[in-house]
Structures are given as structure tokens and as C-alpha cells.
C-alpha positions in Angstrom: -37.5 46.3 46.8 -33.5 46.0 47.1 -32.3 45.8 50.8 -28.3 46.1 49.9 -26.5 48.6 51.7 -24.6 50.6 49.2 -21.6 52.5 49.8 -20.6 55.8 47.5 -17.2 57.4 47.6 -16.8 60.0 45.5 -14.6 63.0 46.4 -17.1 65.3 44.5 -19.5 66.3 46.7 -22.3 67.1 44.4 -21.9 63.7 42.4 -21.4 62.3 45.3 -25.1 63.6 46.8 -26.7 63.2 43.3 -25.7 59.6 43.2 -26.4 58.7 46.9 -30.0 60.2 45.6 -30.6 58.4 43.0 -29.2 54.6 44.3 -31.8 55.1 47.6 -34.8 56.2 44.7 -34.1 52.4 43.9 -34.9 50.9 47.2 -31.8 50.4 48.2 -29.8 52.4 52.1 -27.2 54.7 50.8 -23.9 56.1 52.6 -21.3 58.0 51.3 -18.0 59.2 52.0 -15.5 61.7 50.1 -12.1 59.9 49.8 -11.2 55.9 50.6 -9.8 56.9 54.0 -13.5 57.7 55.4 -15.1 55.0 53.2 -12.9 52.6 55.7 -14.5 53.9 59.0 -17.5 54.3 56.9 -17.3 50.2 56.4 -16.8 49.5 60.0 -19.8 51.5 61.1 -21.9 51.0 57.9 -21.3 47.5 57.3 -22.2 47.9 53.4 -22.9 45.0 51.0 -21.8 47.3 48.0 -19.1 49.9 47.7 -19.3 52.0 44.5 -16.1 54.3 44.3 -14.3 56.6 42.4 -10.6 56.5 41.2 -8.8 59.4 42.1 -9.3 60.5 45.1 -7.6 62.6 47.5 -5.5 60.7 50.7 -6.8 56.9 48.7 -7.7 56.7 45.8 -10.2 53.9 44.8 -8.1 50.8 43.9 -6.2 51.4 46.7 -9.5 51.1 49.1 -10.0 48.0 46.8 -7.0 46.5 48.4 -7.6 47.3 51.8 -11.1 46.1 51.4 -10.0 42.9 50.3 -7.8 42.2 53.1 -10.6 43.3 55.4 -13.7 41.5 54.3 -14.6 38.5 50.8 -18.1 39.8 51.4 -18.0 43.4 50.0 -18.8 43.6 46.1 -17.2 46.5 44.2 -17.9 48.8 41.2 -15.2 51.0 40.5 -16.2 54.4 38.2 -13.5 56.2 35.6 -13.5 58.8 34.0 -11.6 56.7 31.3 -11.3 53.3 31.4 -8.3 51.9 30.2 -6.5 48.4 29.9 -4.0 48.7 32.9 -6.8 50.0 34.9 -9.4 47.3 33.8 -6.3 44.6 34.5 -5.7 46.2 37.8 -9.6 45.9 39.0 -9.8 42.5 37.8 -6.9 41.3 39.5 -8.1 42.9 42.8 -11.3 41.0 42.5 -13.6 44.2 41.8 -17.2 42.9 40.8 -17.6 45.4 38.4 -16.6 49.0 36.4 -18.7 51.8 35.0 -17.2 54.9 33.6 -18.1 58.6 33.8 -20.6 60.4 33.2 -22.5 57.5 34.4 -25.3 54.9 32.2 -27.5 55.0 34.9 -29.8 51.8 33.4 -26.5 50.2 33.3 -25.4 51.0 36.9 -29.0 49.9 37.9 -28.4 46.7 36.3 -25.0 45.9 37.3 -26.6 46.8 41.2 -29.4 44.2 40.4 -26.9 41.6 39.0 -24.8 42.7 43.0 -28.4 41.7 44.4 -29.0 38.6 42.3 -25.3 37.3 43.6 -25.2 38.0 47.0 -28.6 36.8 47.3 -27.2 33.1 46.1 -24.3 33.3 48.1 -26.5 33.8 50.8 -28.7 30.6 50.1 -25.5 28.8 49.5 -24.3 29.3 52.9 -28.0 28.4 54.3 -27.9 25.1 52.5 -24.4 24.6 53.2 -25.6 24.9 57.2 -28.4 22.5 56.2 -25.4 19.9 54.4 -23.1 19.8 58.0 -26.0 19.3 59.9 -28.5 16.8 57.8 -26.2 15.6 54.4 -28.9 17.8 52.2 -28.2 20.4 49.6 -31.1 21.1 47.8 -33.0 17.9 47.1 -30.1 15.9 47.0 -29.3 13.8 49.7 -25.9 12.0 51.2 -23.5 12.4 53.8 -20.6 10.2 52.5 -17.8 11.1 51.0 -18.8 10.7 47.2 -21.9 12.6 47.8 -20.1 15.3 49.5 -17.7 15.9 46.8 -20.4 16.4 44.8 -22.0 19.3 46.7 -18.8 20.8 46.5 -18.9 20.8 42.8 -22.2 22.1 42.6 -21.7 24.8 45.2 -18.7 26.0 43.5 -20.1 26.0 39.8 -24.0 27.1 40.3 -23.4 31.1 40.9 -21.3 30.8 37.4 -22.8 31.0 34.0 -20.6 27.8 32.7 -22.2 25.1 30.9 -22.3 21.8 33.0 -22.2 18.8 31.6 -23.7 16.1 33.8 -23.1 12.1 33.3 -24.2 9.0 35.3 -26.1 5.6 35.0 -30.2 6.3 34.9 -31.6 7.1 38.5 -28.8 8.6 39.8 -30.4 11.9 39.8 -28.2 14.1 37.2 -31.7 16.3 36.5 -31.8 17.0 40.6 -28.2 18.2 40.2 -29.4 20.4 37.5 -32.4 21.5 39.5 -29.8 21.9 42.4 -27.1 24.2 40.3 -30.5 26.1 39.3 -32.1 27.0 42.1 -28.3 27.8 43.4 -27.1 30.4 40.8 -28.6 33.6 40.0 -31.3 33.0 38.0 -33.2 31.0 40.2 -36.0 33.0 40.3 -36.1 32.1 36.6 -37.7 29.1 34.3 -36.0 25.7 34.7 -37.0 23.9 31.7 -36.3 20.3 31.4 -36.3 18.1 28.1 -35.4 14.5 27.4 -34.0 14.5 24.0 -34.4 11.1 23.7 -38.4 10.9 24.2 -39.1 13.3 21.4 -39.3 11.7 18.2 -36.7 12.9 15.8 -39.2 14.8 13.3 -40.3 16.7 16.3 -37.6 17.3 18.2 -36.1 20.9 16.1 -39.4 22.5 17.0 -39.7 21.4 20.0 -36.1 22.8 21.3 -36.1 26.1 18.7 -39.8 26.7 18.3 -41.7 27.5 14.5 -43.8 29.3 13.0 -47.2 29.0 11.7 -46.9 26.8 8.6 -43.3 25.9 9.0 -44.2 22.2 7.9 -47.3 19.6 7.7 -49.0 20.6 11.2 -47.8 23.5 12.2 -51.4 25.3 12.6 -49.9 27.6 15.1 -46.6 29.5 16.1 -44.7 27.4 18.9 -42.3 28.6 21.3 -39.2 26.8 21.8 -37.5 25.4 25.0 -34.7 28.0 24.7 -37.2 30.9 24.7 -39.6 29.8 27.1 -36.1 28.9 29.4 -35.1 33.1 28.6 -33.3 34.2 31.5 -33.1 31.0 33.2 -31.2 27.1 32.8 -32.3 24.8 30.0 -31.1 20.7 30.9 -31.1 19.4 27.7 -31.3 15.3 29.1 -30.1 12.6 27.4 -28.0 14.5 25.2 -26.3 11.9 23.1 -30.0 11.1 21.9 -30.4 14.4 20.1 -29.6 13.6 16.2 -26.3 15.2 14.5 -28.1 17.3 12.1 -30.1 18.9 15.5 -26.8 19.5 17.6 -25.2 21.3 15.0 -28.0 23.5 15.2 -27.5 23.6 19.2 -23.8 24.2 18.4 -24.3 27.3 16.7 -27.3 28.4 18.9 -24.6 28.1 22.0 -22.0 30.1 19.9 -24.3 33.0 19.1 -26.5 33.6 21.4 -29.3 33.4 19.2 -31.8 31.6 17.8 -34.4 31.1 15.2 -38.1 29.3 14.6 -38.4 26.8 11.9 -39.3 28.8 8.9 -38.8 32.0 10.5 -36.2 34.0 8.8 -35.2 36.2 12.1 -32.9 35.7 14.4 -34.2 35.9 18.7 -31.2 36.7 21.1 -31.7 34.3 24.1 -30.1 34.5 27.3 -30.0 31.1 28.9 -27.7 29.1 30.7 -27.6 25.4 29.4 -27.2 22.0 30.9 -26.7 18.5 29.6 -26.7 15.2 30.9 -26.3 11.8 29.4 -26.4 8.6 30.5 -23.6 7.6 27.6 -19.7 7.4 29.0 -19.1 10.7 26.7 -16.1 9.5 25.1 -17.8 6.6 23.8 -20.5 8.4 22.5 -17.8 10.9 20.5 -16.3 8.0 19.1 -19.6 6.5 17.9 -20.4 9.2 16.0 -23.4 9.7 18.5 -21.9 13.1 20.0 -20.5 15.6 18.2 -16.8 16.6 19.3 -17.7 20.4 19.3 -20.8 20.1 21.2 -19.0 17.8 23.4 -16.4 20.1 24.4 -18.6 22.9 24.3 -21.0 21.8 27.1 -18.5 19.7 28.9 -16.5 23.1 30.5 -17.8 21.8 34.2 -18.0 18.2 34.9 -20.4 16.4 37.4 -20.3 12.6 37.1 -23.2 11.0 39.6 -22.2 7.6 41.1 -24.1 4.7 41.0 -25.9 3.9 44.6 -24.1 0.7 44.8 -20.7 3.2 45.0 -22.2 5.0 47.7 -24.9 2.6 49.9 -24.1 4.4 53.0 -26.4 6.7 52.1 -29.3 4.4 52.1 -30.1 5.3 55.7 -30.4 9.0 54.5 -32.2 7.8 51.5 -34.8 6.5 53.0 -35.9 8.7 55.4 -36.0 11.9 52.8 -38.0 9.3 50.6 -40.5 8.8 53.3 -41.3 11.9 54.0 -42.2 12.3 50.4 -44.0 8.8 50.1 -46.0 10.2 53.4 -47.0 13.5 52.2 -47.8 12.1 48.6 -50.2 9.2 49.9 -51.4 10.6 53.2 -49.6 8.0 55.1 -47.3 7.8 58.6 -44.7 5.3 57.8 -42.8 5.7 60.5 -39.5 4.2 59.0 -38.1 0.5 57.5 -37.1 -2.2 59.8 -33.6 -3.3 60.3 -34.2 -6.8 58.2 -35.7 -4.4 54.8 -32.2 -2.4 55.7 -29.9 -5.1 55.5 -31.9 -6.8 52.3 -31.1 -2.3 50.8 -27.8 -2.6 51.9 -26.9 -6.1 50.2 -29.0 -5.3 46.9 -27.2 -4.4 44.1 -29.8 -1.1 42.9 -29.5 -1.4 38.9 -32.1 1.4 38.5 -30.5 3.6 41.1 -32.3 6.1 43.2 -35.1 5.6 41.2 -35.6 2.0 42.0 -35.2 2.5 45.3 -38.1 5.4 45.2 -40.4 3.0 43.5 -39.5 0.3 46.1 -40.5 2.5 48.8 -43.4 3.7 47.3 -45.2 0.8 46.5 -44.2 -0.6 49.9 -46.0 2.6 51.5 -48.9 2.2 49.9 -48.9 -1.8 50.6 -48.0 -1.1 54.4 -50.2 2.2 55.1 -48.5 3.0 58.5 -46.5 2.2 60.9 -42.8 0.0 60.2 -42.2 -0.8 56.8 -41.3 -5.0 56.8 -39.9 -7.3 53.9 -43.3 -8.6 53.5 -44.4 -5.5 52.6 -41.2 -5.4 49.6 -42.1 -6.4 46.0 -42.2 -10.3 45.5 -38.8 -11.8 45.4 -37.3 -8.4 45.9 -33.4 -9.1 46.8 -33.2 -12.1 45.1 -31.1 -11.8 42.2 -31.9 -15.5 40.7 -35.7 -17.0 40.4 -35.8 -20.1 39.3 -39.1 -20.8 37.1 -39.9 -24.5 35.7 -42.9 -24.7 33.5 -43.8 -21.2 33.7 -44.7 -19.8 30.2 -43.3 -16.3 31.4 -40.1 -17.3 33.0 -37.0 -16.0 31.0 -34.5 -19.1 29.9 -30.7 -17.9 30.4 -27.8 -20.6 29.2 -24.7 -20.8 30.9 -22.7 -17.6 29.2 -25.6 -15.4 28.7 -24.3 -11.7 29.2 -25.5 -9.4 32.0 -26.5 -7.3 28.5 -28.2 -10.1 26.8 -30.2 -10.8 30.1 -31.2 -7.5 30.7 -32.4 -6.8 26.9 -34.5 -10.7 27.0 -36.0 -9.6 30.4 -37.3 -6.5 28.9 -38.6 -7.8 25.5 -39.9 -10.7 27.2 -41.7 -8.0 29.9 -43.3 -6.2 27.2 -44.6 -9.1 26.0 -46.0 -10.6 28.6 -47.9 -7.1 28.6 -49.0 -6.5 25.5 -46.2 -3.7 24.6 -47.9 -1.8 27.1 -44.3 0.1 28.0 -46.0 2.0 31.4 -47.1 -1.2 33.3 -43.6 -3.2 31.9 -41.4 -0.2 33.5 -43.4 -0.3 36.6 -43.0 -4.8 36.9 -39.2 -3.8 36.0 -38.7 -1.7 38.7 -37.2 1.4 36.3 -39.0 4.4 34.7 -40.5 4.4 31.7 -38.1 6.8 30.1 -35.2 4.5 31.1 -37.4 1.9 29.3 -37.5 4.0 26.4 -34.0 4.5 26.3 -33.3 0.8 26.4 -35.7 0.5 23.5 -33.8 3.1 21.4 -30.3 0.7 22.0 -31.2 -2.1 20.4 -31.9 -0.2 17.4 -35.2 -1.7 16.8 -38.8 -2.3 17.9 -39.6 -5.1 21.2 -42.1 -7.1 18.2 -39.2 -7.0 16.0 -36.7 -9.0 18.0 -39.6 -10.4 19.1 -40.5 -12.4 16.0 -36.7 -13.2 15.4 -36.4 -15.3 19.0 
């Protein structure tokens, strides 16, 4: 039950006591005041987190009380009760930072909803403050780690946008932690007790993505043997992350835009629209402006999603965080694999600092996970790292599995050839190929999709 303290300020005694009894019945601790002057005294002794105040009262009215409260503290949320809502009153109340207002006669269901929402916001603020203290002490925010200036700025942006309902577009290369940013935003928001549903648009076949997002009715298409609830409905009240939004088919993007604008979703094969209350976050490893120019991302959808932008830096842009990341990741790996690895040696740390990390934090995690398993315990040494790790070039003579690069080969061409050659060597086992390459399976699928054809076709042309 709610534990917030609520101060009720109303000059009519019957209304004051009646409202106090009702709010107390909802689980709040309450106190009352007959006007603004008495209320200021109660604020000092009762320390309410919420004030419900009438507008017109003797000695000091509600709006003047709000002004005085703003001078005294920023931690009290105010709900204004007015006999007649006017544009002037609403504007003045909004300018003073009033949380909400309600007309007389009071709709008690709406008042309870307002108090619940304020409670969620206050709890989120308290958790944000707790995480800010952790940030100062350990250089961490939720699941994100880093004490560098770049990561500190990311943390600041997350704290700023998390309590709101604004759409957020998270950009950055694969493996930089975009999903962790989305999850942290959700965890710091008033929606944190509701579902967080991530969906990778690049990993779903084009023929199924609309069903996955919007759902479908039984018989909507061949193979639709039963009703399926889409991601929007699964995320009701919570947060939906659309990862790799630039890979979503253009036709689906148009339908998504309509859902975002109308707040209603229609399952495939249904004639009924269902209202949804979902905060949408999106992520992409593409440069959004380039994706729009290439026709991969609708411009109107881009503007709708890009209300607030957070760009995750590549690991090579904040290598000073590697030490903190290693400590955090080792703790996870030890728990996952039941190991007691204490740290990495200075030699390993030097190798990590000099490496370019094309796979970013995900590659660091994969590298450490392998090392923890090989090491079994104690200190990770260079011998525990993957063979050849940190060597930017390996020259292999007369090896049929070698990748031969001529002078003038671009980085993109070299990467493509290496990925396709590795797939060939693993007999098209994508999971094994991703492990050898030190990248995630999702990244491998994204790369193959960028090439625009299957690896078998490309290799046949070599």
C-alpha cells in the first residue's frame, strides 16, 4: 500500500475531514489544514510528499501556497482542487509546477489514479537518487558501467529522460550496449514494475514481423492456427524496445507510425482496435540520417521516435572505462560459471587497452567469458586469451582457410570476406561462426542482411 504522506488543505470542514478519511482509506497517512497559512506550518511538522489544496481559501489561497511551497522545497507534489477550471487557472498552476488539478465535485476514482501516478513518480525519483549515489561511488547506473566523461554524460541523459513518457532513439554501433540503455530507462521510469519487451526487427522474417508486433487473429493467414498477442499488447503499461528499427520493412513502419500517433493497435485479421498504453524506445546501429536518405527509415517515423536521442560511444572512444567494465563483467562471469577469477593481469589489461575492440563491449564480454572458463580461477593471464587475440594482422602461408587480402582492400571488404570465409569453414553454422569472429549472432545476421544476398551465393561468385 502507498506510504506517502498527504496534506489536505480545504477551508470547508466537512469536505476537509471527509476527503482525509477517504484518502486514509486508500493507505496514505493524512493530515489537514484549513488554509495556506496553517498548511505551511504543517509542511514543517508533518513533512508531506503530496499536498491536495483548494484554490480559494481565507488568509492564503491555494496558488499562493504553491508559490510558497516552491520556495521552501522541490520535493512536494501538489494537486490543486478548483470549483471551476479556467484556462488562466490551469496556466498559472502549470507555471508553478503543479503536478495535476481536479475539478469539484471531485471524481474520486480520478483522484486515486492521480495519487497513484504521483506515487510512481516519487518512487522513481527516490530510486534515481539512490542510483545517482551509486554512480558517484562506483561509476555505474543500473546495468551500465563507466566513470569516463562520455559515460557520465550518457548517465545524465538517461536520468533526465527516464521519468518522462518521451520516445527515445538510441544509436550506436553493434555491441555498445543500446539495449542496456533502454532497460535502464525503463527501470528508472514509473513503468518499471510493468513489462519491458525488446524485439529485434532484424531477426524476424519480413513475412512475420507485423504479426510479431501487432498480433493476429486465428485464421488471419495460412498457418495462423490461434490468436497471437503482439508485442504492443504484451508491453501494456510498460516499455517496448524496437531494436534495429532501420531493418523494419517500410510498409510495417507506416503501420507503426499510426499506432504511435493514435495509441491503438489492430491485430492482423481483426476489425477491432485496442487502445494501448506503451512507451516506445527504438535503437539502431545505422546513422539515422543516412538510413532516411537511403529509404530504409521513414522520415516521419524517424522524427516521431527521435524526440530524445542518446548515442552510445564505441568502446575505443572510452577505453578508460575498460578497467571498470572488466571488474563488473568478471563478477557476472564468476557467478554464471561458478568460478573464482579475481582479476586480469596488468599484461592482459595492457592488451585490452591497445586493442581496437571492433565488437565493442559485447566483444569484451565474450573475450572475458572464454578466459574465465579457461582460467578456472585466480588471475587471467595473456595465455588465457583467444589465440592471436590483439594481433591486428596474421600472415598465414599455404593455409586453405586463410583470408588473403590484397593491397587496397578496404576495411569493409576485408570484414565481409572474413565473415563469409568463416561461414564457409563452419559449413554455414552461424552460431559457431559468430563465436569464432567474436561477435553476436544478431550482429552476424545484420551483416549478412547488409550484403543483400546469402553467403552461399557470394562464396559461389568468388
